[in-house]
C-alpha positions as CSV (number, residue, x, y, z in Angstrom):
1,M,-51.8,-40.5,-55.8
2,K,-48.2,-41.0,-56.9
3,K,-48.1,-37.5,-58.4
4,S,-49.5,-36.0,-55.2
5,F,-46.8,-37.8,-53.1
6,L,-44.0,-36.6,-55.4
7,L,-45.2,-33.0,-55.2
8,S,-45.2,-33.2,-51.4
9,V,-41.6,-34.5,-51.3
10,L,-40.5,-31.8,-53.7
11,A,-42.0,-29.1,-51.6
12,V,-40.2,-30.3,-48.5
13,I,-36.9,-30.4,-50.3
14,I,-37.4,-26.8,-51.6
15,L,-38.3,-25.5,-48.2
16,F,-35.3,-27.2,-46.5
17,G,-33.0,-25.7,-49.2
18,F,-34.4,-22.2,-48.5
19,A,-33.9,-22.7,-44.7
20,A,-30.4,-23.9,-45.2
21,C,-29.6,-20.9,-47.4
22,N,-31.1,-18.5,-44.9
23,N,-28.8,-19.8,-42.1
24,I,-25.5,-19.3,-44.0
25,D,-25.0,-15.8,-42.9
26,E,-26.4,-16.0,-39.3
27,P,-23.9,-15.4,-36.4
28,K,-22.5,-18.5,-34.7
29,P,-22.4,-19.0,-31.0
30,D,-19.4,-17.4,-29.3
31,N,-17.0,-19.8,-27.5
32,G,-15.0,-17.0,-25.8
33,N,-12.4,-16.8,-28.5
34,G,-14.0,-14.2,-30.7
35,N,-15.6,-16.7,-33.1
36,G,-19.1,-15.3,-32.7
37,N,-21.2,-12.9,-30.7
38,G,-23.7,-15.0,-28.8
39,N,-24.7,-18.5,-27.6
40,G,-27.8,-20.4,-27.1
41,E,-29.2,-21.5,-23.7
42,G,-27.2,-24.5,-22.3
43,E,-24.1,-23.9,-24.5
44,V,-20.9,-23.1,-22.6
45,A,-19.5,-19.5,-23.2
46,V,-16.2,-18.2,-21.8
47,L,-16.7,-14.8,-20.2
48,Y,-13.1,-14.5,-19.0
49,K,-9.9,-16.7,-19.2
50,E,-6.4,-15.9,-18.1
51,S,-3.2,-18.0,-18.3
52,F,-0.7,-15.1,-17.6
53,G,1.1,-15.6,-20.8
54,N,4.0,-17.9,-21.8
55,A,6.9,-15.4,-22.3
56,A,9.5,-16.1,-19.7
57,T,10.0,-13.4,-17.1
58,A,13.1,-12.7,-15.0
59,A,14.0,-11.3,-11.7
60,P,13.1,-8.7,-10.6
61,W,9.7,-10.2,-11.4
62,P,7.2,-7.7,-12.8
63,A,4.3,-6.6,-10.6
64,V,0.8,-7.3,-11.9
65,A,0.3,-3.6,-12.5
66,D,3.4,-3.4,-14.7
67,Y,3.1,-6.7,-16.6
68,T,2.2,-6.5,-20.3
69,G,2.0,-10.2,-21.2
70,F,-1.5,-11.1,-20.1
71,K,-3.6,-13.4,-22.3
72,K,-7.0,-12.4,-21.2
73,E,-9.7,-14.0,-23.4
74,G,-13.5,-14.2,-23.4
75,L,-16.7,-12.3,-24.1
76,G,-16.3,-10.1,-21.0
77,A,-12.5,-9.7,-20.8
78,E,-11.9,-6.7,-23.0
79,K,-11.8,-4.1,-20.2
80,V,-10.2,-6.3,-17.5
81,T,-7.3,-4.9,-15.5
82,Y,-5.2,-6.4,-12.7
83,T,-4.2,-4.8,-9.3
84,S,-2.9,-6.1,-6.0
85,Q,-3.5,-5.2,-2.3
86,G,-1.8,-5.9,1.0
87,G,1.5,-7.0,-0.5
88,L,3.3,-7.7,-3.7
89,V,1.8,-9.9,-6.5
90,T,4.3,-10.6,-9.3
91,I,4.2,-12.6,-12.6
92,R,6.8,-15.4,-12.5
93,S,8.0,-18.1,-14.9
94,N,10.3,-20.0,-12.5
95,Q,7.8,-22.6,-11.5
96,A,5.3,-23.7,-14.2
97,S,1.8,-24.8,-13.4
98,K,1.3,-28.5,-13.8
99,D,-0.4,-31.8,-12.8
100,Y,-3.9,-30.8,-13.8
101,E,-5.9,-30.8,-17.1
102,G,-5.3,-27.6,-19.0
103,A,-2.3,-26.4,-17.0
104,S,-0.7,-23.7,-19.2
105,G,2.7,-23.9,-17.6
106,E,5.3,-21.1,-17.8
107,C,4.0,-17.9,-16.3
108,N,1.7,-17.6,-13.2
109,A,0.8,-15.0,-10.6
110,M,2.5,-15.3,-7.2
111,A,1.4,-13.5,-4.1
112,A,4.3,-12.7,-1.7
113,A,5.1,-15.0,1.2
114,G,3.9,-12.3,3.6
115,G,0.4,-12.5,2.0
116,A,-1.2,-10.4,-0.7
117,S,-4.4,-10.1,-2.8
118,L,-4.7,-10.4,-6.6
119,I,-7.7,-8.4,-7.9
120,I,-9.1,-8.9,-11.4
121,N,-11.2,-5.8,-12.2
122,D,-14.1,-5.3,-14.6
123,I,-15.2,-8.7,-15.9
124,A,-18.3,-8.2,-17.9
125,T,-21.0,-10.9,-17.2
126,C,-22.7,-10.3,-20.6
127,G,-26.1,-10.8,-19.1
128,A,-25.3,-14.1,-17.4
129,T,-26.2,-14.7,-13.8
130,N,-25.1,-18.4,-13.3
131,L,-21.3,-18.5,-13.6
132,S,-18.7,-21.2,-13.1
133,L,-15.2,-20.4,-11.8
134,S,-12.2,-22.6,-12.3
135,F,-8.5,-21.9,-11.4
136,G,-5.2,-23.6,-10.6
137,S,-3.4,-23.0,-7.4
138,I,-0.5,-24.4,-5.4
139,V,-2.1,-24.2,-1.9
140,V,-5.1,-25.6,0.0
141,S,-8.3,-23.6,0.2
142,D,-7.6,-22.5,3.8
143,T,-4.7,-20.5,2.5
144,L,-6.4,-18.9,-0.5
145,Q,-9.7,-17.2,-0.1
146,V,-11.7,-16.2,-3.2
147,S,-14.4,-13.6,-3.4
148,Y,-16.3,-11.4,-5.9
149,K,-17.7,-7.9,-5.8
150,I,-20.4,-6.5,-8.1
151,N,-19.3,-3.1,-9.6
152,G,-21.1,-0.3,-7.9
153,T,-21.4,-2.2,-4.5
154,T,-19.1,-2.3,-1.5
155,E,-19.4,-5.9,-0.3
156,W,-17.0,-8.7,-1.2
157,K,-18.9,-12.0,-1.2
158,K,-16.9,-15.1,-0.4
159,I,-16.9,-17.9,-2.9
160,D,-16.8,-21.3,-1.0
161,Y,-14.7,-24.1,-2.4
162,T,-12.5,-27.0,-1.2
163,K,-9.0,-27.9,-2.0
164,T,-7.3,-30.2,0.5
165,D,-4.1,-31.1,-1.3
166,G,-1.0,-28.9,-1.5
167,G,0.9,-28.6,-4.7
168,W,-0.6,-27.7,-8.1
169,G,-4.2,-28.6,-8.6
170,L,-7.3,-27.4,-10.4
171,V,-10.3,-26.0,-8.6
172,K,-13.1,-26.7,-11.1
173,D,-16.6,-25.4,-11.7
174,V,-17.3,-23.4,-8.5
175,S,-20.7,-21.9,-8.8
176,I,-21.3,-18.1,-8.6
177,I,-25.0,-17.0,-8.7
178,L,-25.4,-13.3,-9.4
179,P,-28.5,-11.1,-9.0
180,T,-30.4,-10.3,-12.2
181,G,-29.1,-7.1,-13.8
182,T,-25.5,-7.6,-12.8
183,N,-23.3,-6.3,-15.6
184,T,-19.7,-6.3,-14.1
185,I,-17.8,-8.0,-11.3
186,K,-14.4,-8.2,-9.8
187,L,-12.6,-11.3,-8.5
188,K,-10.2,-11.3,-5.6
189,F,-7.8,-14.0,-4.6
190,D,-6.6,-13.4,-1.0
191,A,-3.4,-15.3,-0.2
192,A,-2.5,-15.8,3.5
193,K,1.0,-15.7,4.8
194,T,3.0,-18.7,3.6
195,Q,6.7,-19.8,3.7
196,Y,7.3,-19.4,-0.1
197,G,4.3,-17.6,-1.5
198,T,1.1,-18.6,-3.2
199,R,0.8,-19.2,-7.0
200,I,-2.4,-18.9,-9.1
201,D,-2.9,-19.8,-12.8
202,D,-5.5,-20.6,-15.5
203,I,-8.4,-18.7,-14.2
204,S,-11.6,-19.0,-16.2
205,L,-15.2,-17.8,-15.7
206,T,-17.8,-19.5,-17.9
207,T,-21.6,-19.7,-18.2
208,K,-24.3,-21.7,-19.8
209,D,-26.7,-18.8,-19.7
210,K,-27.6,-17.1,-23.0
211,T,-25.2,-14.1,-23.3
212,S,-25.6,-10.6,-24.7
213,A,-23.4,-7.6,-25.2
214,A,-20.7,-6.8,-22.7
215,I,-21.5,-3.8,-20.4
216,V,-18.8,-2.5,-18.0
217,D,-20.3,-0.5,-15.2
218,P,-18.1,2.0,-13.3
219,D,-17.2,0.7,-9.9
220,T,-18.5,3.4,-7.6
221,G,-18.9,1.0,-4.7
222,G,-16.3,1.7,-2.1
223,E,-15.0,4.6,-4.1
224,D,-16.8,7.2,-2.0
225,L,-13.6,8.2,-0.3
226,T,-12.7,11.8,-0.6
227,E,-9.0,12.7,-1.4
228,I,-7.4,14.9,1.2
229,S,-4.1,16.5,0.2
230,I,-1.1,15.4,2.2
231,S,-0.6,19.1,3.1
232,D,-4.1,19.3,4.6
233,L,-3.7,15.9,6.2
234,R,-0.6,17.1,8.1
235,A,-2.5,20.2,9.2
236,L,-4.9,17.9,11.2
237,N,-2.1,17.4,13.8
238,A,-0.1,20.6,14.2
239,D,0.8,19.9,17.9
240,E,3.9,21.9,18.6
241,A,4.9,19.6,21.4
242,K,4.7,16.7,18.9
243,T,3.1,14.3,21.3
244,A,-0.6,14.4,20.3
245,K,-2.5,11.7,18.5
246,V,-5.3,12.7,16.1
247,T,-7.8,10.3,14.4
248,I,-8.2,11.0,10.7
249,P,-11.9,11.5,9.8
250,A,-13.8,8.8,8.0
251,G,-14.1,8.7,4.2
252,K,-10.6,10.0,3.5
253,K,-7.8,8.8,1.2
254,I,-4.4,10.2,0.2
255,I,-2.6,9.8,-3.1
256,G,1.2,10.1,-3.2
257,I,4.4,9.1,-4.9
258,V,6.8,6.7,-3.1
259,I,10.2,8.5,-2.4
260,S,11.7,5.8,-0.1
261,D,13.6,2.9,-1.5
262,G,12.9,-0.3,0.4
263,E,14.7,-2.4,-2.1
264,N,18.0,-0.8,-1.0
265,G,17.2,-1.2,2.7
266,N,17.5,2.4,3.9
267,S,13.9,2.3,5.2
268,V,12.1,-0.2,7.5
269,Q,10.2,-2.8,5.4
270,N,6.8,-1.7,6.6
271,N,7.5,2.0,6.3
272,L,6.6,4.1,3.3
273,Q,7.7,7.6,2.6
274,I,5.4,9.4,0.2
275,V,5.0,12.9,-1.2
276,S,2.4,14.8,-3.2
277,E,3.1,14.7,-6.9
278,N,4.3,18.3,-6.8
279,N,6.4,17.6,-3.7
280,D,4.8,20.3,-1.6
281,A,4.2,18.0,1.3
282,G,5.1,14.5,2.5
283,I,4.2,12.0,5.1
284,M,5.5,8.8,6.6
285,V,3.1,5.8,6.5
286,R,3.7,2.9,8.9
287,F,1.8,-0.2,8.0
288,S,0.5,-2.5,10.7
289,E,1.9,-5.7,9.3
290,N,5.6,-6.2,9.9
291,Q,6.4,-7.2,6.4
292,S,7.4,-5.7,3.1
293,H,4.6,-3.6,1.5
294,G,5.9,-4.3,-2.0
295,F,5.8,-0.7,-3.2
296,V,9.0,0.6,-4.9
297,L,10.5,4.0,-5.6
298,G,8.4,6.0,-8.0
299,D,5.1,4.1,-7.5
300,K,1.9,6.1,-7.3
301,V,-0.2,4.8,-4.4
302,E,-3.6,5.4,-3.0
303,I,-4.1,4.8,0.7
304,D,-7.4,4.7,2.6
305,V,-6.6,6.7,5.8
306,S,-10.1,6.7,7.3
307,G,-10.0,6.5,11.0
308,Q,-6.3,6.0,11.1
309,S,-4.0,7.5,13.8
310,L,-2.0,10.6,12.8
311,E,0.7,10.7,15.5
312,F,4.4,11.4,16.2
313,Y,7.2,8.9,16.5
314,K,10.3,10.5,17.9
315,K,8.7,13.9,16.8
316,L,8.3,12.7,13.2
317,L,4.7,12.9,12.0
318,Q,3.3,9.6,10.6
319,I,0.2,7.7,9.9
320,N,0.5,4.7,12.2
321,G,-0.8,1.2,12.0
322,V,-2.3,1.3,8.5
323,P,-3.5,-2.1,7.2
324,M,-1.7,-3.0,4.0
325,A,-5.0,-3.8,2.4
326,N,-5.8,-0.1,2.6
327,A,-3.1,0.7,0.0
328,K,-3.1,0.1,-3.7
329,K,-0.9,0.9,-6.6
330,L,-2.1,3.3,-9.2
331,G,1.0,3.6,-11.4
332,S,4.8,3.3,-11.4
333,G,7.9,5.2,-12.6
334,V,6.7,8.6,-11.5
335,S,9.5,11.1,-11.1
336,V,9.4,13.7,-8.2
337,V,11.3,16.9,-8.6
338,P,13.3,17.6,-5.3
339,A,13.0,21.0,-3.7
340,S,16.3,22.8,-3.7
341,A,17.2,24.0,-0.2
342,T,20.2,24.8,2.0
343,I,20.7,23.1,5.3
344,A,19.9,26.4,7.1
345,Q,16.6,26.7,5.3
346,I,15.7,23.1,6.2
347,T,16.6,23.4,9.9
348,E,14.8,26.8,10.2
349,N,11.6,25.4,8.5
350,M,11.6,21.7,9.6
351,D,7.8,21.4,9.7
352,S,7.6,22.6,6.1
353,Y,10.4,20.4,4.8
354,E,9.7,17.3,6.9
355,S,9.1,14.1,4.8
356,R,9.7,15.9,1.5
357,L,12.4,15.2,-1.1
358,V,15.1,17.9,-1.1
359,L,18.3,18.7,-3.1
360,I,21.1,20.1,-1.0
361,S,24.1,21.3,-3.0
362,N,27.8,21.6,-2.2
363,V,28.0,19.5,0.9
364,L,30.8,17.7,2.6
365,I,29.9,14.3,4.1
366,T,31.9,13.0,7.1
367,N,31.7,10.1,9.4
368,S,34.2,8.7,11.9
369,S,33.9,5.3,10.1
370,N,34.3,7.0,6.7
371,T,31.3,5.0,5.5
372,Y,27.6,5.8,5.1
373,S,26.6,3.6,8.0
374,G,24.9,5.4,11.0
375,N,25.0,9.1,11.6
376,S,27.2,11.1,9.2
377,T,27.5,14.9,9.2
378,I,26.7,17.0,6.2
379,N,27.8,20.7,5.9
380,D,27.0,23.0,3.0
381,G,28.5,26.2,4.4
382,T,25.2,27.4,5.8
383,G,25.0,24.9,8.6
384,S,25.2,21.2,9.3
385,M,22.8,18.3,10.0
386,T,22.7,14.6,10.2
387,L,22.7,12.2,7.2
388,Y,21.3,8.9,8.6
389,T,21.9,5.6,6.9
390,R,20.5,2.3,8.3
391,P,23.3,-0.2,8.9
392,A,21.0,-2.7,7.0
393,A,21.1,-0.5,3.9
394,T,22.8,-2.2,0.9
395,F,25.3,0.7,0.7
396,A,25.9,1.2,4.4
397,S,29.5,0.0,4.2
398,T,30.3,2.0,1.1
399,A,33.1,4.6,1.6
400,L,32.0,8.2,1.7
401,P,32.9,10.3,-1.4
402,A,35.6,13.0,-1.0
403,G,35.0,16.6,-1.9
404,S,31.8,18.6,-2.4
405,Q,28.7,16.7,-3.3
406,N,25.1,17.3,-4.2
407,I,22.7,15.1,-2.4
408,T,19.0,14.2,-2.9
409,A,17.3,13.0,0.2
410,F,14.1,12.9,2.2
411,V,13.9,14.9,5.4
412,T,13.2,13.2,8.7
413,R,13.8,13.8,12.4
414,Y,14.7,11.7,15.4
415,D,13.6,13.6,18.5
416,D,15.4,16.9,18.3
417,T,17.9,15.7,15.7
418,N,17.1,17.0,12.2
419,Q,18.0,14.3,9.6
420,V,18.0,13.5,6.0
421,S,18.3,10.1,4.3
422,I,19.3,9.2,0.8
423,R,17.4,6.4,-1.1
424,N,20.4,4.9,-2.8
425,L,23.9,5.9,-4.0
426,N,22.4,7.6,-7.1
427,D,21.3,10.4,-4.7
428,V,24.9,11.5,-4.2
429,V,26.8,13.2,-7.1
430,P,29.8,15.4,-7.3
431,A,29.0,19.1,-6.8
432,N,30.3,22.4,-8.0
433,P,34.1,21.9,-7.9
434,N,34.6,25.6,-7.1
435,A,32.5,25.6,-3.8
436,T,34.5,26.7,-0.7
437,I,33.9,24.6,2.3
438,L,35.7,23.8,5.6
439,Q,34.6,20.9,7.8
440,I,35.9,19.4,11.0
441,T,35.8,15.6,10.2
442,S,37.1,14.0,13.4
443,S,35.0,12.5,16.2
444,D,33.1,14.9,18.4
445,A,33.4,12.9,21.6
446,V,36.2,10.9,23.3
447,S,36.8,9.3,26.7
448,V,39.9,9.2,28.9
449,E,40.6,7.7,32.3
450,V,41.5,9.9,35.3
451,N,45.2,10.7,35.8
452,T,46.2,9.5,32.3
453,S,47.8,11.3,29.4
454,F,45.5,12.5,26.7
455,S,46.0,13.6,23.1
456,H,43.5,14.3,20.3
457,T,44.2,15.6,16.8
458,F,41.4,17.3,15.0
459,T,41.2,16.4,11.3
460,T,39.6,18.8,8.8
461,Q,38.5,18.7,5.2
462,E,39.0,21.7,2.9
463,S,37.6,22.5,-0.5
464,N,39.0,25.3,-2.6
465,L,40.9,26.8,0.4
466,T,44.6,27.8,0.0
467,G,45.4,28.9,3.5
468,T,46.5,26.9,6.6
469,T,43.7,25.6,8.8
470,V,44.2,26.3,12.5
471,I,42.3,25.1,15.6
472,S,41.3,27.3,18.5
473,C,39.1,26.9,21.6
474,D,37.7,29.7,23.8
475,N,36.9,27.5,26.8
476,L,39.9,25.1,26.9
477,P,40.3,23.5,30.4
478,S,43.5,24.3,32.3
479,W,44.8,20.8,32.0
480,L,44.9,21.0,28.2
481,S,46.9,22.9,25.6
482,I,46.7,23.3,21.8
483,S,49.5,22.8,19.4
484,D,48.6,23.1,15.7
485,K,45.5,20.8,15.4
486,T,46.2,18.8,18.5
487,I,45.1,19.2,22.1
488,N,47.3,17.5,24.9
489,G,47.3,17.1,28.6
490,T,46.9,14.9,31.6
491,A,43.4,14.1,32.7
492,P,42.4,15.3,36.2
493,A,42.1,13.0,39.2
494,S,38.3,13.1,39.3
495,S,35.8,12.0,36.7
496,G,33.7,14.6,34.8
497,T,32.5,15.8,31.4
498,Y,34.2,18.7,29.5
499,T,32.5,20.4,26.6
500,L,34.8,22.4,24.3
501,N,33.9,24.9,21.7
502,I,36.3,24.0,18.9
503,V,36.7,26.5,15.9
504,A,38.6,25.7,12.7
505,T,39.7,28.7,10.7
506,N,41.2,29.0,7.2
507,N,41.5,32.7,6.1
508,D,38.0,34.0,6.5
509,V,36.2,30.6,6.5
510,T,35.4,28.9,9.8
511,A,33.9,25.7,11.0
512,T,32.8,24.8,14.5
513,Q,32.4,21.7,16.5
514,V,31.1,21.0,20.0
515,F,33.7,18.5,21.3
516,T,33.1,16.4,24.5
517,I,35.7,14.8,26.7
518,N,34.4,12.3,29.2
519,V,36.9,11.7,32.0
520,T,36.1,8.3,33.6
521,T,37.2,6.2,36.5
522,P,38.7,3.0,35.2
523,T,36.4,0.0,35.6
524,V,37.3,-2.9,37.8
525,A,37.2,-6.3,36.2
526,G,34.0,-8.1,37.3
527,E,32.3,-4.8,38.3
528,N,28.7,-4.5,36.9
529,L,28.6,-1.5,34.7
530,L,24.8,-1.3,34.6
531,I,23.0,1.3,36.7
532,N,20.3,-0.2,38.9
533,P,20.8,-3.7,37.5
534,S,18.1,-5.3,39.7
535,F,15.5,-2.5,39.3
536,E,15.5,-1.7,43.0
537,N,15.1,2.0,42.3
538,Y,11.9,2.9,40.5
539,T,11.0,6.3,39.0
540,E,7.3,6.3,38.2
541,A,6.8,3.5,35.7
542,I,10.4,3.1,34.6
543,P,13.3,1.7,36.7
544,A,15.9,4.4,37.2
545,G,18.7,4.3,34.7
546,W,16.6,2.3,32.2
547,S,14.4,3.3,29.3
548,L,11.9,2.1,26.8
549,G,13.4,1.1,23.5
550,T,12.6,2.7,20.1
551,S,9.5,0.7,19.2
552,P,6.6,3.1,18.5
553,N,4.2,0.8,20.4
554,N,6.0,0.0,23.5
555,A,3.9,-1.2,26.4
556,P,4.8,0.1,29.8
557,F,6.9,-1.9,32.2
558,E,5.3,-3.7,35.1
559,K,6.8,-3.7,38.6
560,I,7.0,-7.3,40.1
561,T,7.3,-7.6,43.9
562,S,6.9,-11.3,44.5
563,D,9.2,-14.3,43.7
564,V,12.0,-12.0,42.4
565,Q,15.5,-13.3,41.7
566,D,17.5,-10.6,43.4
567,G,16.6,-7.9,45.9
568,S,12.9,-6.9,46.3
569,L,11.8,-6.0,42.7
570,A,11.8,-7.4,39.2
571,V,10.4,-6.1,35.9
572,K,7.9,-7.6,33.5
573,I,8.3,-6.5,29.9
574,A,5.4,-7.2,27.6
575,G,4.7,-6.5,23.9
576,N,1.1,-5.5,23.2
577,A,-1.1,-6.1,20.3
578,D,0.5,-3.2,18.5
579,G,4.2,-4.0,18.9
580,R,7.1,-5.0,21.0
581,C,8.5,-3.7,24.3
582,D,12.3,-3.0,24.9
583,L,14.1,-2.7,28.2
584,K,17.2,-0.7,27.4
585,Q,20.3,1.0,29.0
586,S,23.4,2.5,27.3
587,I,26.9,1.8,28.7
588,S,29.9,4.0,28.0
589,G,33.7,3.5,28.4
590,I,33.9,0.2,26.5
591,V,37.5,-0.7,25.6
592,P,38.0,-2.4,22.2
593,G,39.6,-5.9,22.5
594,K,38.4,-6.5,26.1
595,T,36.1,-9.4,26.9
596,Y,32.8,-8.6,28.6
597,V,30.2,-10.9,30.2
598,V,26.5,-10.2,29.4
599,S,23.9,-11.8,31.6
600,F,20.4,-11.5,33.0
601,W,17.8,-13.8,34.7
602,Y,14.4,-14.4,33.3
603,K,11.2,-16.5,33.8
604,D,7.5,-16.8,32.9
605,N,8.3,-15.9,29.3
606,T,5.6,-16.5,26.8
607,K,6.1,-17.6,23.2
608,T,2.8,-17.4,21.3
609,A,2.2,-19.4,18.1
610,G,3.6,-17.8,15.0
611,S,5.5,-15.2,17.0
612,S,8.8,-15.0,18.9
613,G,9.0,-14.5,22.6
614,I,11.8,-12.5,24.4
615,R,15.5,-12.3,23.6
616,I,18.5,-10.2,24.1
617,W,18.8,-7.6,21.2
618,A,22.0,-5.6,22.0
619,N,24.8,-4.0,20.1
620,F,28.1,-2.1,20.6
621,T,28.2,1.6,19.8
622,K,30.6,4.3,18.6
623,G,29.9,7.8,19.7
624,G,26.4,6.8,20.4
625,N,25.8,5.3,16.9
626,Y,24.8,1.8,16.3
627,V,27.6,-0.6,15.2
628,A,26.2,-3.7,13.4
629,P,27.4,-6.9,15.0
630,T,29.3,-9.4,12.9
631,G,30.6,-12.9,13.2
632,D,30.2,-14.6,16.6
633,L,28.6,-11.4,18.0
634,I,25.4,-12.0,16.1
635,P,24.2,-15.2,17.8
636,A,25.5,-13.9,21.2
637,I,23.8,-10.5,21.4
638,R,21.3,-10.6,18.4
639,P,20.3,-14.2,18.2
640,G,17.8,-15.5,15.6
641,Q,16.0,-17.6,18.2
642,T,14.1,-16.4,21.2
643,L,14.4,-17.9,24.7
644,E,12.5,-21.1,25.4
645,S,9.6,-20.6,27.8
646,V,10.5,-21.3,31.4
647,T,8.5,-20.9,34.7
648,T,11.5,-20.8,37.1
649,W,14.4,-18.3,37.2
650,T,16.9,-19.1,34.4
651,K,20.1,-17.3,33.6
652,Y,21.2,-16.2,30.2
653,E,24.9,-15.5,29.9
654,V,27.4,-14.9,27.0
655,E,30.9,-13.6,26.6
656,V,31.7,-11.0,23.9
657,V,34.8,-9.3,22.7
658,A,34.5,-5.6,22.0
659,P,35.3,-4.9,18.4
660,A,37.8,-2.3,17.2
661,D,36.7,1.3,17.3
662,V,33.8,1.0,19.7
663,D,33.3,2.9,22.9
664,G,29.9,1.9,24.2
665,F,27.3,-0.9,24.5
666,N,23.5,-0.9,24.2
667,F,22.2,-3.4,26.7
668,E,18.7,-4.3,25.5
669,I,16.1,-7.1,26.1
670,R,13.1,-7.3,23.8
671,A,9.6,-8.8,24.3
672,T,8.0,-9.2,20.9
673,K,4.3,-8.5,20.0
674,N,1.9,-10.3,22.3
675,N,4.7,-11.9,24.3
676,S,6.2,-11.1,27.8
677,G,8.7,-12.2,30.4
678,I,9.9,-11.3,33.9
679,I,13.5,-10.0,34.1
680,D,15.9,-9.4,37.0
681,N,19.5,-9.1,38.0
682,C,21.1,-7.9,34.7
683,S,24.8,-7.6,34.4
684,F,27.5,-6.3,32.0
685,S,31.0,-6.5,33.3
686,E,34.6,-6.9,32.1
687,K,35.7,-10.5,32.4
688,L,38.0,-11.3,35.4
């Protein structure tokens, strides 16, 4: 009996030893850190984990598509990539994650204040269908929507969760249940518009399901868009009158390289100028959201243009009202080779060169202000055209370079004015020092009052010319004479406009200028300089003397016939769902240093939540060009605040002093998007 018992015990010990030896080389469960290749049912496995690294970043903060410090971990993380949509998502280290268990600190992803989406692509599920999502964020759940999409499908499915406290906090163990057979998913974090931006950190996706090998399916879902070349896209709207609107067919996308430089401010924040990679065609894209799109010079972008409007703004072809979510970044740092062209070639073939990047050699650049701001004239000896620089550009106040220059710029137009715009100052470099150029550089329009002495000296700029430049005119009025480069005389007794054909000649080189003299009757202090100030004279849908502003989505004016402030008519201006509405009139004959009174009456003005209402939005001008207001002029004629809502007639009135070197004023009242107001009895007069 004892022997039998001992034999049984010995057998158990031997069997246990063999089992222990057999387990020595078996694979261990994988905890997501590469320590094994599987897990048993009920054990937690990490499919994906990201803390965005700990290496400090610095401004300018890297975009997610450019960042290289990701710390992706987990069984299904090997093929993960990161993209953004609808705005800029950057990786920042200036506000560390904190105040929750496992906060990694240092770097995190931040969606721009205007709103943006962080997309995490190609997470392998490793056979699991019951997933658990955790992440840290700095906003409440109403501000940050989370969803997932199975590769190969088109539908984003919302992931419901609750976070009620602002500030850093952890959203923990949110359930995601996938259909059997799901191999790969994407996660999307959609941040709404906020004051400072939305931060996300420490994203993890775990499972207690038994896992298997990672399989990454191609994401064919939603990728059934067919690329249309920018050249073929432009051909869809070849309207010679440049007024037609064409709807782009469904299922179309374009791919292009960004050639506008929003960072330097010489393009509107929601506009994007792109060209094909070989620069054979270009197009302006105007996004629907009035905020920065986040794309920078040299980015390669893909834009879903299905069903979008291909139309003209001031005769420039554009894709208008594109949602920012339709655009995504494919790459960065792509160089575009500009097309070499003369000004004559560009102006003779504007439809071909429009929105492309060009190199124009041996040009002289002139502007009456001697800065880039506004409309400058460029001349390369074959012709001249306008170089336009937004006054808001970072380099607008920079002095123009002297002598012959080579400029790289994209081609635009404004009605019948052919234009080019540089991206930044790197686009202007000294040209061939031996080029021969002659240019008239003085202003092409002046004003003089009746019966007063008048004198104007033309200035010229010469390059590699040794002769003496002389001025001539074949249609000089009888009240003027020429001496050297100066015209003199006494203005006639009646007002009028005189257009002179001025020719500068140096040996066999010539330059021309159409020069306009406006003879005006002196204004009387207190006299209203506006035409039809109370809108009593109506021409179709627009009061005589007035016009719509420059917004591409202006709503029409509405004639008001009851409860007016002055006379028998008033005007309602209303921004629609697509944009603002501007009531506008240009005034000439402004005298620098004089004080002017600006006023108008208004009532029934709306001010919807999250939007501004109506306001004055005016500016002085020089030769028809915008002059940026400074100092006290800004709150007076371009105030940051709109008018408070009123239901009875209320007067807005300010006094302004005309700055030096201006000759006009743009009187403009603006109703912003989805807002309106009734206007009457406008006035602009010299102070008594």
